[in-house]
N, C-alpha and C positions, 0 to 999 in steps of 0.2 A: 505495501501499499506505501501511494505516497501522497503529502503533504502539497502542495499548491502557495505560495503568495502570489500577490503581482503586487509590488510598489511602483511610488510615482514620488521618487526625490526631489529634492531642486534644482541639481544639475548633476551633472555627470560625476564633476569631480567629488562632493559632497556624497554622492553615493555610494561612489569607489572606496572612499576612506571610509563610511559608514561598515561596508559589509568586510573591509580588512580590520575594523578596530572591533567588529562581531565577531570574528574568526571563520567565517563565511570563506572568506577566499582566505588565501597563505602566500607568502611571496617566497617563489623558490628561484635558483640560480638557472637560466637557461642554456641552453649550450653555448652560447657567445658569452659564457658570464656576466651577462645583465640580469637584473632581476625583474621576474615574470610575474603576475598574480594569476594566480589559478585559482578555481574552486575546490573546497576543502572537501576531504573524503564526506560522500556521501549526501555535497550538494550539488544540482544541478544548474547553471547559471545561464540564462539569454537576453540582451538588453538591445530590445527592440528601439530603444533612445529616444530620441524628442519622434514624436509621432502626430499623427493628423486625418479629422472625420470630416467626410463630406467632400465637397467639390463634383466639377461639373466638367464634362469637355469632350469635344464636339466629336466625328466621326475622322477628322484628323490628328485627335490627337491634342489641338487647340483647349488652354484653359474655356470654360466659360464661366464659373464660378469656383474660384479658387478654394483652396481645403483649409479648414480651421483650425490652426496649430492648436493638438490639448498643450497645458502648463507641465513643466517639469520634464522628470529626465527618469524612464521608463526600465523598469528589470525586473523579471520574472524568476521566480526560485521555486526550485523543486528539493524535497529532503526526504527521505526516507526514515524521518524523524519530524515531531512536531519542532517549531523552536524554541530554543529555549528563555527563558526569564534571562540572563542575561543577552541574550541576539537579541531579542525584542527589545534590552534598554537600547540599542543601538539604532533597531533598522523598524521598531514596531510602526512609527509614527506614522510610517510611508506604505504601509501595507492598505492596499485599497476593500474597503470593508462597506457593501457587497462587496463582491470579488465582479472585474465583468461577467455580462451574459456571453458574452464575444468578443473576446481577448485580441488584443491584435495580431501578438504571435501566439500559438498553440505547442505543445509536448506531442509531437509524434509517437 
């Protein structure tokens, strides 16, 4: 059983810092010797990032009505367990409740 969380934080860097502080991501040295952030064990992460809704285009692909940006930086988490209280202290305020009924990106 998986536990999915849809987050909307203020911006990319703040969300990345919160995930690291929560221990949901960890920094490892890559093959090039540079630090890389990867999901912690039992955590899957996908970041649609900045998303928009709506919009209308004509048959040639020209914008008739521009899409509306949704504020914030969007990140989806999938865990094999519930978030802990310590993790929630870092990312809990960003959890969308209720979760989107039609998420921008879903797990396959």
